[in-house]
C-alpha positions in Angstrom: 106.6 131.2 121.4 109.7 129.6 120.4 109.2 127.0 123.3 105.7 126.6 122.7 106.6 125.8 119.0 109.0 123.2 120.1 106.1 121.7 122.2 104.0 121.7 119.1 106.7 120.1 117.1 107.1 117.2 119.7 103.3 116.7 119.6 103.2 116.7 115.9 105.8 113.9 116.2 104.1 111.9 118.4 100.9 112.2 116.2 102.8 111.3 113.1 104.2 108.2 114.9 100.9 106.9 116.4 99.5 107.7 113.1 102.0 105.6 110.7 101.7 102.8 113.2 97.7 102.3 113.5 97.0 103.2 109.7 98.2 99.5 109.4 95.2 98.4 111.3 93.2 99.4 108.2 95.1 96.3 106.3 94.9 93.9 109.3 90.8 94.8 109.6 90.3 94.3 105.8 92.1 90.8 106.1 90.4 89.7 109.2 87.1 90.5 107.5 87.8 88.9 104.1 89.3 85.9 106.1 85.8 85.7 108.2 83.9 86.1 105.0 85.7 83.3 103.0 85.4 80.8 105.8 81.8 81.6 106.7 80.7 80.9 102.8 83.3 78.1 102.1 82.6 76.2 105.4 79.6 77.7 107.0 81.7 78.4 110.0 81.6 81.9 111.9 82.8 83.3 115.2 81.6 86.3 117.0 85.0 87.1 118.2 85.9 87.5 114.6 83.0 90.0 114.0 83.8 91.9 117.2 87.6 92.3 116.8 86.6 94.2 113.6 84.5 96.4 115.5 87.4 97.2 117.8 89.8 97.4 115.2 87.6 100.2 113.7 87.2 101.9 116.3 90.7 102.4 117.4 91.4 103.6 113.9 88.7 106.1 114.2 89.9 107.4 117.9 93.4 106.9 117.4 94.2 108.6 114.2 91.6 111.7 114.7 94.8 113.8 116.1 97.0 112.3 113.2 94.1 113.5 110.8 93.6 117.1 112.5 97.3 117.4 112.3 97.3 116.5 108.5 94.4 118.9 108.0 92.3 116.1 106.4 89.1 116.6 108.4 86.1 117.4 106.5 85.6 121.2 106.1 82.9 123.0 104.8 84.0 126.3 103.7 80.8 128.0 102.3 81.7 131.4 104.1 85.1 130.6 105.6 86.6 130.0 102.2 85.8 133.4 100.7 87.6 135.1 103.9 91.3 136.2 104.1 94.0 133.5 105.7 94.1 135.6 109.1 90.0 135.5 109.7 90.3 131.7 109.1 93.0 131.4 111.4 90.8 133.2 114.1 87.9 130.8 113.0 90.0 127.8 113.7 91.3 129.4 116.8 87.6 129.9 118.2 86.4 126.3 117.0 89.4 124.8 118.8 89.1 126.7 122.1 85.1 126.9 122.4 84.2 123.3 120.4 86.9 120.9 119.9 88.5 121.3 123.6 85.1 120.9 125.5 84.0 118.4 123.2 87.1 116.1 123.7 87.2 116.7 127.3 83.6 116.1 128.1 83.7 112.6 126.0 86.9 112.0 128.0 85.8 112.6 131.5 82.3 110.5 130.7 83.9 107.5 128.9 86.4 107.3 131.7 84.0 105.8 134.4 82.5 103.6 131.6 85.8 102.3 130.9 86.6 101.8 135.0 83.1 99.8 135.6 83.8 97.5 132.7 87.2 96.7 133.6 86.1 96.2 137.5 83.4 94.1 136.5 85.6 92.3 133.8 82.6 93.0 131.3 82.3 90.6 128.4 80.3 90.5 125.2 76.7 89.3 125.5 77.3 87.5 122.2 78.2 83.8 122.3 81.8 83.6 121.9 82.2 87.4 122.1 85.4 89.3 123.5 85.7 91.2 126.5 84.5 94.9 126.4 87.0 96.9 128.5 89.6 97.3 126.3 87.1 99.0 123.7 85.8 101.1 126.3 89.4 102.5 127.0 89.9 103.4 123.5 87.2 106.3 123.7 89.1 108.1 126.4 92.8 107.8 124.9 91.5 108.8 121.3 90.0 111.7 122.8 93.1 112.6 124.7 95.1 112.1 121.7 92.6 114.8 119.8 92.8 117.0 122.8 96.6 117.0 122.5 96.9 117.6 118.9 94.4 120.3 119.4 96.6 122.0 121.5 99.8 121.8 118.8 97.2 123.4 116.3 96.4 126.3 118.7 99.9 127.1 118.9 100.6 126.9 115.3 97.5 129.1 114.3 98.9 131.8 116.9 102.4 131.5 115.6 101.1 132.0 112.4 99.3 135.4 113.1 102.4 136.5 114.3 104.2 135.7 110.8 106.6 133.2 112.9 105.7 129.9 110.8 103.8 129.6 107.2 100.0 128.8 107.3 99.5 125.6 109.2 96.2 125.0 107.3 98.1 124.6 104.0 98.0 121.0 102.8 101.2 119.8 101.4 100.6 116.6 99.5 103.4 114.4 98.5 103.2 112.4 95.2 103.6 108.9 95.7 106.2 106.7 93.8 103.4 105.8 91.4 102.3 109.1 90.8 105.9 110.5 90.2 106.6 107.8 87.8 103.4 108.4 85.7 104.3 112.3 85.8 107.7 111.2 84.6 106.1 109.0 81.6 104.0 111.6 80.6 106.9 114.3 80.5 108.9 111.9 78.5 106.1 111.4 76.1 105.4 115.0 75.8 109.2 115.4 74.9 108.9 112.8 72.4 106.0 114.2 70.8 107.7 117.7 70.6 110.8 116.2 68.8 108.7 114.2 66.6 107.0 117.3 65.7 109.7 119.2 64.8 111.5 116.6 62.8 108.3 116.3 60.6 108.3 120.3 60.2 112.0 119.8 59.2 111.2 117.4 56.7 108.5 119.2 55.3 110.7 122.1 54.9 113.0 120.7 52.8 113.2 121.5 49.0 
């Protein structure tokens, strides 16, 4: 199990690096979208390539960050029933879901999307829109994205079994770190609270004087 946990840490490191790299595409997508809207409204000029690059970047964000999101346990969960169960029962639900749902789904989509990418690459498929982009890079995003998700699923499976054996803390627990702004706001509130207490003590002391 120690060797498997080492593999899990390597996978998590890879997902972390990919996540920290590709979530900047959100900013790039917003900037391109804003620039395209401004140029279209101000100069009545537009380009299908700018529209399509937004779709490509959004697809890359969604697909490449799926494994990163799984690692951080940030996927949407509907725990109406599972939330009432013990941690061990919830862990077994994660294991069953990973083995019988995540792995088959990711593997099937990889298998089905790869020939689509190969065909688009060989035919040098281009968008049917005027001024559109080459299609095959977008097709390639799908198998790569689900491969990353599948690999992260392996890491999550290892961590669930390690948790059941008491080797690591619960991997499903979210560890939310405060941002610098949140820490500053908390410090300001703490300081204000301390000042309020001091002022109250001073008022009481003055009121108690003969």
